[in-house]
ROGU-456606 format. One line per field, with one value per residue (C-alpha): residue in three letters; x, z, y. Coordinates in nm, 3 decimals. Each point is the difference from the previous one (the first is absolute). Layout:
BEGIN
res = (ALA; ...)
east = (X; ...)
up = (Z; ...)
north = (Y; ...)
# end
This chain:
BEGIN
res = (MET; LYS; SER; LYS; LYS; PHE; PHE; LYS; GLY; LYS; SER; ALA; VAL; ILE; THR; GLY; ALA; ALA; SER; GLY; ILE; GLY; ARG; GLU; PHE; ALA; LEU; ASN; LEU; ALA; LYS; TYR; GLY; CYS; ASN; LEU; VAL; ILE; SER; ASP; ILE; ASN; MET; GLU; LYS; LEU; GLU; LEU; LEU; ARG; LYS; GLU; LEU; GLU; GLU; PHE; PRO; ILE; LYS; VAL; ILE; SER; VAL; ASN; CYS; ASP; VAL; THR; LYS; ASN; SER; GLN; VAL; ARG; ASN; LEU; ALA; LYS; ILE; SER; ILE; LYS; GLU; LEU; GLY; GLU; ILE; TYR; PHE; LEU; PHE; SER; ASN; ALA; GLY; ILE; ALA; THR; GLY; GLY; PRO; PHE; GLU; ASP; ILE; THR; GLN; ALA; GLN; TRP; GLU; LYS; THR; ILE; ASN; VAL; ASN; LEU; PHE; GLY; MET; TYR; TYR; VAL; VAL; LYS; ALA; PHE; ILE; SER; LYS; PHE; LEU; GLU; GLN; LYS; PHE; GLY; HIS; ILE; ILE; VAL; THR; ALA; SER; ILE; ALA; GLY; SER; LEU; GLY; VAL; GLY; GLY; LEU; ASN; PRO; TYR; ASN; THR; SER; LYS; PHE; ALA; ASN; ALA; GLY; PHE; CYS; GLU; SER; LEU; TYR; SER; GLU; TYR; SER; HIS; ARG; GLY; ILE; ASP; VAL; SER; VAL; ILE; CYS; PRO; PHE; PRO; ILE; ARG; THR; ASN; LEU; ILE; ASP; SER; VAL; GLY; PHE; GLY; ILE; SER; PRO; GLU; LYS; LEU; GLU; GLY; ILE; ASN; ALA; ASP; ASP; MET; GLN; GLU; ALA; LEU; LYS; ILE; GLY; LYS; SER; HIS; TYR; TRP; GLU; GLU; PHE; THR; LYS; LYS; GLN; GLY; LEU; SER; HIS; GLY; PHE; ALA; GLY; GLY; PHE; PRO; VAL; GLU; ARG; ALA; VAL; LYS; ARG; PHE; ILE; LYS; LYS; ILE; LYS; LYS; LYS; LYS; LEU; TYR; ILE; PHE; GLU; ARG; ARG; TYR; GLY; ARG; ALA; MET; GLN; PHE; LEU; ARG; GLY; PHE; ILE; PRO; GLY; LEU; TYR; ARG; LYS; ILE; LEU; ILE; SER; PHE; GLY; LYS; ARG; HIS; LEU; LYS; LEU; LEU; ASN; GLU; ALA; THR; GLU; LYS; ALA; LEU; GLU; PHE; ALA; LYS; LYS; GLN)
east = (0.285; -0.034; 0.028; 0.308; 0.168; -0.097; 0.136; 0.298; 0.334; -0.156; 0.009; -0.252; 0.000; -0.290; -0.084; -0.227; 0.116; -0.008; -0.369; -0.326; 0.001; 0.369; 0.099; -0.209; 0.156; 0.345; -0.086; -0.159; 0.271; 0.266; -0.173; 0.020; 0.374; -0.009; 0.287; -0.124; 0.069; -0.259; -0.050; -0.214; 0.017; -0.074; 0.341; -0.094; -0.267; 0.210; 0.290; -0.236; -0.117; 0.357; 0.088; -0.310; 0.101; 0.351; -0.133; -0.043; 0.297; -0.018; 0.179; -0.182; 0.098; -0.194; 0.010; -0.144; -0.196; -0.261; -0.157; -0.086; 0.374; 0.134; 0.361; -0.087; -0.181; 0.298; 0.219; -0.236; 0.039; 0.379; 0.023; -0.248; 0.183; 0.337; -0.117; -0.238; 0.124; -0.302; -0.333; -0.298; -0.279; -0.052; -0.277; -0.106; -0.203; 0.044; -0.322; -0.223; -0.369; -0.199; -0.371; -0.268; -0.249; 0.160; -0.056; 0.186; 0.313; 0.286; 0.236; 0.285; -0.180; -0.059; 0.366; 0.123; -0.227; 0.099; 0.370; 0.007; -0.246; 0.072; 0.343; 0.135; -0.108; 0.144; 0.338; 0.022; -0.081; 0.214; 0.301; -0.019; -0.133; 0.343; 0.115; -0.307; 0.056; 0.365; -0.099; -0.289; -0.217; -0.159; -0.340; -0.130; -0.273; -0.182; -0.226; -0.302; -0.343; -0.355; -0.009; 0.196; -0.290; -0.302; -0.048; -0.137; -0.118; 0.218; 0.323; 0.059; 0.381; 0.049; -0.228; 0.175; 0.344; -0.111; -0.176; 0.329; 0.185; -0.226; 0.033; 0.376; 0.019; -0.220; 0.222; 0.316; -0.152; -0.084; 0.350; 0.222; -0.177; 0.131; 0.352; 0.005; -0.124; -0.317; -0.227; -0.267; -0.220; -0.139; -0.347; -0.111; -0.339; 0.038; 0.227; 0.128; 0.333; 0.139; -0.070; -0.215; 0.315; 0.094; -0.349; -0.067; -0.348; -0.147; -0.189; -0.168; 0.207; -0.317; -0.033; 0.356; -0.041; 0.104; 0.149; 0.363; 0.205; 0.158; -0.339; -0.131; 0.283; -0.092; -0.366; 0.066; 0.140; -0.340; -0.182; 0.230; -0.042; -0.378; 0.022; 0.237; -0.191; -0.322; 0.162; 0.173; -0.281; -0.110; -0.306; -0.132; -0.031; -0.363; 0.077; 0.372; 0.307; 0.084; 0.285; 0.143; 0.213; 0.325; 0.310; 0.185; -0.255; -0.020; 0.375; 0.013; -0.261; 0.188; 0.317; -0.176; -0.130; 0.338; 0.140; -0.267; 0.099; -0.350; -0.036; -0.282; 0.022; -0.284; -0.017; -0.373; -0.244; -0.156; 0.266; -0.071; -0.372; 0.041; 0.196; -0.275; -0.280; 0.172; 0.027; -0.320; -0.256; 0.091; -0.334; 0.055; 0.362; -0.112; -0.241; 0.283; 0.218; -0.274; -0.072; 0.367; 0.052; -0.290; 0.104; 0.364; -0.066; -0.233; 0.278; 0.254; -0.239; -0.048; 0.376; 0.053; -0.272; 0.149; 0.339; -0.143; -0.204; 0.314; 0.208; -0.256; 0.005; 0.375)
up = (-1.953; 0.255; 0.286; -0.159; -0.020; 0.361; 0.153; -0.229; 0.179; 0.343; 0.275; 0.219; 0.297; 0.028; 0.297; -0.048; -0.362; -0.064; -0.087; -0.044; -0.011; 0.088; -0.290; -0.245; 0.121; -0.058; -0.352; -0.105; 0.144; -0.166; -0.336; 0.063; 0.067; 0.377; 0.197; 0.275; 0.336; 0.052; 0.334; 0.152; 0.244; -0.282; -0.163; -0.248; -0.160; 0.039; -0.193; -0.277; -0.025; 0.001; -0.293; -0.185; 0.059; -0.133; -0.356; 0.052; -0.022; 0.368; 0.324; 0.215; 0.352; 0.200; 0.380; 0.250; 0.245; 0.264; 0.065; 0.358; 0.076; 0.041; -0.047; -0.338; -0.112; 0.097; -0.201; -0.295; 0.022; 0.027; -0.309; -0.196; 0.064; -0.076; -0.326; -0.131; 0.158; -0.016; 0.079; -0.179; 0.092; 0.311; -0.022; 0.339; -0.149; 0.217; 0.175; 0.123; 0.085; 0.274; -0.016; 0.220; 0.270; 0.249; 0.289; -0.178; -0.110; 0.240; 0.155; -0.187; -0.330; 0.098; 0.090; -0.324; -0.210; 0.185; -0.007; -0.377; -0.113; 0.253; 0.155; -0.330; -0.168; 0.285; -0.013; -0.378; -0.003; 0.308; -0.165; -0.310; 0.129; 0.083; -0.356; -0.140; 0.224; -0.103; -0.368; 0.052; -0.223; -0.012; -0.020; 0.266; -0.126; 0.249; -0.119; 0.227; -0.120; -0.036; 0.346; 0.110; -0.106; 0.051; 0.302; -0.078; 0.255; 0.019; -0.079; 0.332; 0.034; -0.370; 0.008; 0.309; -0.157; -0.332; 0.160; 0.186; -0.335; -0.128; 0.313; -0.003; -0.360; 0.065; 0.293; -0.210; -0.280; 0.243; 0.146; -0.304; -0.320; 0.034; 0.041; -0.340; 0.106; -0.165; 0.163; -0.150; 0.151; -0.241; 0.086; -0.248; 0.010; -0.018; -0.293; -0.112; 0.171; 0.211; 0.329; 0.101; 0.037; 0.319; 0.139; 0.353; 0.088; 0.346; 0.089; 0.330; 0.201; 0.060; -0.373; -0.015; 0.270; -0.119; -0.327; -0.081; -0.047; -0.326; -0.141; 0.094; -0.184; -0.317; 0.059; 0.039; -0.353; -0.126; 0.219; -0.108; -0.365; 0.030; 0.194; -0.243; -0.308; 0.136; 0.157; -0.322; -0.233; -0.254; 0.171; 0.087; 0.347; 0.038; -0.020; 0.049; 0.096; -0.334; -0.046; -0.302; -0.124; -0.158; 0.196; -0.324; -0.092; 0.357; 0.030; -0.331; 0.142; 0.329; -0.183; -0.192; 0.327; 0.171; -0.282; 0.084; 0.370; 0.124; 0.375; -0.021; -0.294; -0.110; -0.316; -0.035; 0.104; 0.269; 0.243; -0.049; 0.019; 0.341; 0.129; -0.127; 0.154; 0.337; 0.011; -0.166; 0.018; 0.324; 0.024; -0.334; 0.094; 0.318; -0.202; -0.234; 0.298; 0.139; -0.339; -0.074; 0.349; -0.024; -0.344; 0.096; 0.321; -0.193; -0.251; 0.278; 0.161; -0.331; -0.048; 0.355; -0.029; -0.326; 0.168; 0.309; -0.214; -0.189; 0.317; 0.172; -0.293; 0.032)
north = (4.290; 0.280; -0.250; -0.155; 0.339; 0.079; -0.322; -0.068; 0.012; 0.042; -0.263; -0.180; -0.233; -0.245; -0.224; -0.300; -0.007; -0.375; -0.013; 0.190; 0.378; 0.023; -0.224; 0.201; 0.323; -0.148; -0.120; 0.327; 0.222; -0.217; 0.052; 0.374; -0.021; 0.037; -0.160; -0.229; -0.155; -0.271; -0.175; -0.273; -0.293; -0.245; -0.013; -0.273; 0.217; 0.313; -0.153; -0.108; 0.360; 0.131; -0.225; 0.118; 0.363; -0.056; 0.019; 0.376; 0.240; 0.095; -0.079; -0.259; -0.105; -0.260; 0.001; -0.246; 0.215; -0.075; 0.340; -0.098; -0.020; 0.353; -0.115; -0.154; 0.314; 0.216; -0.236; 0.040; 0.378; -0.028; -0.221; 0.211; 0.327; -0.160; -0.156; 0.266; 0.322; 0.227; -0.166; 0.150; -0.242; -0.211; -0.259; -0.134; -0.281; -0.311; -0.099; -0.281; -0.041; -0.171; -0.074; -0.149; 0.097; 0.239; -0.241; -0.282; 0.186; -0.068; 0.251; -0.167; 0.061; 0.363; 0.047; -0.156; 0.222; 0.317; -0.089; -0.048; 0.267; 0.274; -0.046; -0.133; 0.323; 0.208; -0.178; 0.045; 0.371; 0.068; -0.166; 0.222; 0.334; 0.141; -0.068; 0.174; 0.302; 0.013; -0.016; 0.245; -0.219; -0.345; -0.167; -0.239; -0.235; -0.223; -0.281; 0.004; -0.115; 0.123; -0.163; 0.307; 0.219; -0.225; -0.224; -0.347; -0.254; -0.311; 0.185; 0.171; -0.033; 0.072; 0.304; 0.132; -0.029; 0.148; 0.297; 0.050; -0.006; 0.278; 0.210; -0.044; 0.120; 0.303; 0.094; -0.044; 0.206; 0.279; -0.006; -0.049; 0.108; 0.357; -0.142; -0.168; -0.345; -0.131; -0.258; -0.227; -0.270; -0.260; -0.128; -0.269; -0.168; -0.381; -0.077; -0.336; -0.062; -0.285; 0.181; -0.296; -0.215; 0.183; 0.059; -0.120; -0.132; 0.043; -0.319; -0.076; -0.257; -0.205; -0.063; -0.130; -0.264; -0.346; 0.126; -0.076; 0.319; -0.120; -0.095; 0.344; 0.172; -0.188; 0.073; 0.371; 0.010; -0.114; 0.251; 0.282; -0.087; 0.022; 0.325; 0.170; -0.113; 0.151; 0.307; 0.104; -0.105; 0.263; 0.142; 0.342; 0.147; -0.108; -0.375; -0.043; 0.197; 0.168; -0.245; -0.174; 0.289; -0.126; 0.094; 0.086; 0.269; 0.127; 0.056; 0.189; 0.237; 0.027; 0.100; 0.277; 0.143; -0.036; 0.214; 0.260; -0.019; -0.081; -0.052; -0.260; -0.237; -0.230; -0.207; 0.075; 0.270; -0.218; 0.117; 0.369; -0.076; -0.161; 0.300; 0.231; -0.205; -0.018; 0.378; 0.115; -0.285; -0.181; -0.180; -0.175; -0.068; -0.180; -0.213; -0.097; -0.095; -0.225; -0.158; -0.068; -0.139; -0.244; -0.124; -0.031; -0.192; -0.232; -0.066; -0.062; -0.246; -0.184; -0.026; -0.120; -0.264; -0.132; -0.028; -0.175; -0.239; -0.102; -0.036; -0.222; -0.243; -0.057)
# end
C-alpha cells in the first residue's frame, strides 16, 4: 500500500517496455496508478502491452523508439513531456547481450552492443535531463546487470557496456543528487526474461564453413534455448550462476528499492556480496571470476556445438 501511495498520480517513461523487466515495470507501476509512456522497437508486443494497461485508470502512451537513433529518442522525450507534463521516473531499460569467446566476437557485434546499451542510455538520459533540471526533481533508473559489477568470461562486450552503465550512473549521482535528481542502477543476477531472444553469439568463422546462413539462424535458436535454460537454472554460485529468479518477483523488489532511492539495486544479496568481496577479499573475488568464466565458456561452447550439430544435419 505504501508503494501505491508513493507512485499514484506520478508519471514514468520506460524504454524497452515490450518485454522482460521493462514490461514488468510497466505492469507494476500501472497497478500503483502511475501514468506511463512506454516505448520499444517491437511495436506488436508494445501495443499488446498498451491494451493490457488500459484496464487501469491511468494514462498510457506507446511510442515506437529505437534508442540507438538520437532523433527517435528526442521525439520520445517531446511526446512524453507533452502528454505527461512532469516526468518523475525515467527508466533506461532497453538492452541486448552478446556472448562468446573474445576472439570470436566480431567488431559489428561489439558496436551493436555498445550502441544499444551505452549510447542508447546516453541518448535517453540526455533527452530528459533538461526537463529534470527545470523541474528540480526526477529519478533516473538504468537497467544494467550483475555483469556491470562482476566480470564474467564469455560476455566481454556485455560486461563492458554494463560496467559503463554503472559508472555513468555513479557519475550522474555525484553530479545531480544534490540538485534534486535521484539515480539508480539495477544490477540483477540472471533472472528469467526473454533477453535471450536478442542475444548475439560469437562463433569462429571456421566453424561456420559450409553451413547455410538460414540453417544457422534456425540452429542458433536451439543453441540459445539450451544456453538460457542452463544459465537461468535454479542453482547456487558454486555450481551455476544463481539464476532462475522470477522476473515478476525481481521487479517488485526493484520497485521497493527505487522508492528508497538506492543507488545500486539488486534483487538478492549476491550483488552486495560481490561488491564486498571485490573490496575486502580480492583473492576470493579473483577465484570467483575464474570459476564463473570457466563455467560460462563451457556452457557457451555446449550451446554452440548443439547449434552447429543441428545446422550440419540440414
